[in-house]
N, C-alpha and C positions, 0 to 999 in steps of 0.2 A: 694838091693840098698836102702839106707835110704833116707829121704826127702831132705836133703842137697845135697846128691850126685845126686839125680834126678833133682834138680834145677840146679846144675852145668852142668850136661849133657845137659839139655834143653838150657841153656845159650850158651854153646859151639855150639850146632846145630844152634841157632839163629845167631851167629856170622858168620857161614858159609853161611847161607841163605842170610844175609844182604850183606856181603862183597864179596862173590864169586858168588852165584846164582843170585844176583841182582846188580852186579857190574856196570851196565850201568844205573841204576836208582839213584834217589837221595839217597836212603838208602846206596847203594854201594859207591857213591861218598863221603859220610860222613866219610868213613874209620873208623868206630867205633871200639873201643878196649874193650875187656872184662876185667874189673877191679875187678870183684868179685860179689858175691851174698851171702845173708844170709837167709836161710829158716826161722830161728827163728825170725829175724827182719822183714821178708817179704820185703826184699829189693834187688835191683839190681843196680850195679854201672857200667857205661860205660864211656869211655874216647873218646873225639872227638877232633882230631887235628884241629887247626884253620888254614885253608888253604886259599890261595890267592883268589880263586873263591868265597869264602864266605864273602868277605869284603864289607862293605858299602862304601859310598862316603868319609868317614873320615878315611878309612883304618883300621877299627875295625870290629869285628864280626857283621854281619848283624842281626838285631832283628829277622827276619824270620828264620834264621838258629838256633838261640836259640830254637825256637819253634819246629823245626825239631828234634833237639837233644833231647828235652824234650819228644816229642811224640814217638820217637823211643825207648827211655828208658822206659817210662811209658807203652807203648804198649807191650814191651817184658814182663814186669811184669804182665800186665793185661792178656795176653795170657796164661802165666804160671798159674795164679790164676784161669782162666776160664776153664782150662783143655782142653777138646775136643771141647768146644764151641767157637764160633766166638766172638771177643771182639772189636767192633768198638768204636772209641772215641766219646763221647757225648759232652764233654766240656773240654777246656784246657785254663787255666788262667795263664798268665805269668807276673811276676813283675820283671822289669829290675832294677838292683842295680848299676852296674858299667860295663864299657866296657871290652872286652877281646881283647888282642892284637893278631895280626897275629903271627904265630909261637908258640903260647901257646897251651895248651890242656885244653879244658873245661871238667871237671869231673862232671858227672851228676849222682845223686843218686835218685832213685825212691823208695818210700815206700808205701805199701798198708795199708791203715788205716781201711777201712771197706770193708768186703767181704760179700755182701748180696747174695741172690739167683740170682738176675738179675743185680745188680749194684755193681761196684767196685770203691771205692773212694780212691784216692791216692794223695800224695804230692811228690814234688821233689825239689831238690836244685842243683845249679851248682856252682862250685868253679873253680878259676884259678889254674891250676896245678903249674904254676910258683910262684904265690904269696900266694896261699892257701886262698885267700879272696873270700867271697861269691859274686857271680856276678849276680845271678838271683834265684828266687824261683817260684814255680808253684803249682797249684792244678788241679786235673783232675778227670773226671768221665768217666768210660767205662761201656758198657753194655755187659753182658754175654748172648749171643744168642745161644740157643740150635739149631743147624742147622739140627738136625734130626726131629725137630718139626716145625721150622719156616724157611721161605726163607730169604736170605740176602737181 
């Protein structure tokens, strides 16, 4: 199995974990969809349908849900990059650009920029599937923790 196939298999397992094994958690309720990955680009793309329970008082996607979608996508990539290590979020910075309507799908792409021994630096962007417009950007840092040597 080459690296691209290994990444695709990992992402398929992640979708089962999120949507089936964690169906009663926020991860499962997000109903994420695998839209692809690229080992060469060090990227993962997930789709998130914008559902009624995710609305803010104006009837648009709640800002906190943007963060959940970003963290889910970035964390999936961080875990792949970390291999067997645990990869907790150290920081997540989100810049909101425009609202996303209910019934749309937010498409989130995460890219790994820097893969250090302990630190994984990434960026992400979200687009409206309906319009193709950029709706938010983000940057994040994850830590690769070797759980055979350290406690969580």
